[in-house]
C-alpha positions in Angstrom: -10.2 -2.4 31.6 -13.2 -3.1 29.6 -15.1 -0.5 30.2 -12.1 1.6 29.9 -11.9 0.0 26.6 -15.2 0.7 25.2 -15.2 4.1 25.9 -11.5 4.8 24.3 -12.9 2.7 20.9 -15.9 5.4 20.9 -13.4 8.5 21.2 -10.0 6.7 19.2 -10.3 9.3 16.7 -9.7 12.8 18.8 -7.5 11.1 21.5 -4.5 11.2 19.2 -4.8 14.8 18.6 -2.9 16.0 21.5 0.2 14.0 19.7 -0.5 15.5 16.7 -0.3 19.1 18.7 3.0 18.1 20.5 4.7 16.6 16.6 3.7 20.3 14.9 4.7 22.7 17.9 6.9 20.8 20.0 11.0 22.0 19.4 12.3 20.7 22.5 14.7 17.8 22.1 14.8 18.2 18.1 17.7 16.1 16.5 20.0 18.0 14.4 18.6 18.2 10.5 18.9 15.0 8.5 17.3 14.3 5.6 17.9 10.1 6.7 16.0 10.8 9.4 12.8 12.7 7.7 12.9 10.1 5.0 12.8 7.0 7.5 9.6 9.3 9.4 7.9 9.5 6.3 8.9 6.0 4.9 7.4 4.5 8.5 4.5 6.6 8.0 3.9 4.9 4.5 4.3 1.7 6.4 1.8 2.4 8.4 -0.9 3.6 5.9 0.0 0.8 3.9 -1.0 -1.8 6.6 -3.9 0.6 7.1 -5.0 0.2 3.3 -4.8 -3.7 3.2 -6.6 -4.2 6.7 -9.7 -1.8 5.0 -9.6 -3.0 2.1 -10.4 -6.5 3.9 -12.9 -4.8 6.8 -14.5 -2.0 4.7 -15.5 1.0 6.1 -16.9 -0.6 8.8 -13.6 -0.1 10.6 -14.8 3.6 11.2 -17.6 2.2 13.4 -18.1 4.2 16.8 -20.4 1.7 18.6 -20.2 -2.0 18.8 -21.7 -2.7 15.1 -18.2 -4.4 14.9 -19.0 -5.7 11.6 -18.7 -9.4 9.9 -15.3 -11.7 11.2 -12.7 -11.3 8.9 -9.7 -13.9 8.7 -8.1 -12.6 5.9 -5.3 -10.4 4.5 -3.7 -8.7 7.7 -6.3 -10.0 9.6 -5.0 -13.8 8.9 -1.4 -13.1 10.3 -2.5 -10.3 13.8 -6.0 -9.5 14.8 -5.4 -6.1 14.9 -3.3 -5.2 11.9 -5.0 -1.4 12.2 -3.9 -0.4 15.3 -0.4 -1.2 14.3 -0.6 0.7 11.3 -1.5 3.7 13.4 1.5 2.9 16.0 3.9 2.9 13.0 1.9 6.1 11.2 2.1 8.1 14.7 5.8 6.8 15.6 7.0 7.9 11.8 5.3 11.3 12.4 7.2 12.0 15.3 10.5 10.5 14.0 9.9 13.3 10.6 9.6 15.9 12.8 13.1 14.9 14.7 11.5 13.9 17.9 13.0 11.1 18.3 12.3 10.9 21.9 8.9 11.0 21.1 9.0 8.3 19.3 9.3 5.7 22.5 6.3 8.0 24.5 4.0 7.2 21.4 4.3 3.7 20.9 3.5 3.0 25.0 0.7 5.6 25.0 -0.9 4.1 21.8 0.0 0.8 23.1 -1.7 0.9 26.7 -4.7 2.3 24.2 -5.4 -0.1 22.0 -4.8 -2.9 24.2 -7.8 -1.4 26.7 -9.6 -1.2 23.6 -9.1 -4.5 22.4 -10.1 -6.4 25.7 -13.5 -4.3 25.1 -13.4 -5.6 21.2 -12.5 -9.1 22.2 -15.4 -9.6 24.5 -18.0 -8.1 22.1 -16.7 -10.3 19.4 -16.3 -13.6 21.4 -20.3 -12.9 23.2 -21.3 -12.3 19.2 -19.3 -15.2 17.5 -18.7 -17.8 20.4 -16.4 -20.6 19.2 -16.0 -19.3 16.1 -14.2 -16.4 17.6 -12.8 -18.1 20.3 -11.0 -20.5 17.5 -9.6 -17.4 15.0 -8.5 -16.0 18.6 -6.6 -19.0 19.1 -5.3 -19.3 15.5 -4.0 -16.1 14.6 -1.8 -14.1 17.5 -3.1 -10.9 19.1 -0.3 -8.6 18.0 2.5 -10.2 17.1 3.2 -12.6 13.7 4.0 -16.0 14.4 6.9 -17.4 12.6 6.9 -21.2 12.9 6.0 -23.6 9.7 2.7 -24.5 11.3 1.3 -21.2 11.8 2.8 -20.1 8.2 0.7 -22.8 6.5 -2.3 -22.5 8.8 -2.0 -18.8 7.6 -2.1 -19.8 4.3 -5.4 -22.1 4.5 -7.0 -19.2 6.1 -6.1 -17.0 3.4 -7.4 -19.4 0.6 -10.4 -20.6 2.4 -13.9 -19.9 0.9 -14.5 -17.3 3.6 -11.7 -15.5 3.2 -11.7 -15.3 -0.4 -14.7 -13.7 -0.3 -13.5 -11.0 1.9 -10.6 -10.4 -0.1 -13.3 -9.3 -3.1 -15.3 -7.7 -1.1 -14.4 -4.5 -1.4 -12.6 -2.4 -4.1 -9.4 -0.4 -3.8 -11.7 2.3 -4.8 -14.3 1.4 -1.9 -11.3 0.7 0.2 -9.6 4.4 -0.6 -13.0 6.0 -0.1 -13.3 4.9 3.3 -9.5 5.8 3.9 -9.7 9.5 2.4 -10.7 10.9 6.3 -6.4 9.1 7.3 -4.8 10.1 3.8 -6.1 14.0 3.9 -4.9 14.2 7.4 -1.2 12.1 6.8 -1.3 14.9 3.6 -2.1 17.9 5.9 0.4 16.9 8.7 3.4 16.4 6.3 2.2 20.1 5.2 2.2 21.5 8.5 5.4 19.6 9.5 7.3 20.9 6.3 6.3 24.5 7.1 7.4 23.6 10.9 10.9 22.6 9.7 11.2 25.3 8.0 11.3 28.0 10.3 
């Protein structure tokens, strides 16, 4: 699983391309035309991208790396809530794209496929981070859940203390929104292009 995760990490940008092709070309099982459904899909996609922007604002361009140079240990912003907000944002983004295409049956398929891919990648990342940061990463992993936020009072207090600690404050202002948008430009362009092509598909 760890070796597979390393390979998937290096190729994680191109692996979802078949999903994009499926969303843009498949007409099988389309739900009836519905403005509400399309609007919900767009909203879910934008929510996923908002999570990505929040995460990139704290972690910076290192989020684009294809090597084991994973950058510093960030415990601010969304990384104080879950350890993998970028991957959660990606899942929401792709699920919303399929929903906007009215391919509701494809939504759970996308969620499962990406969940399996990201689980393998995260196992590899965690091994690299633990080897690099040792007790510091183990303490972070014990405090912050991998995928699902913890909503009990003690966990909220811990997250607040983490977000407003000196290290977190430095991380929070490390990247301007201009730098964030520049780093995320590829994803933003892909989203715009994807919805334009989807609009052409739905017109035919």
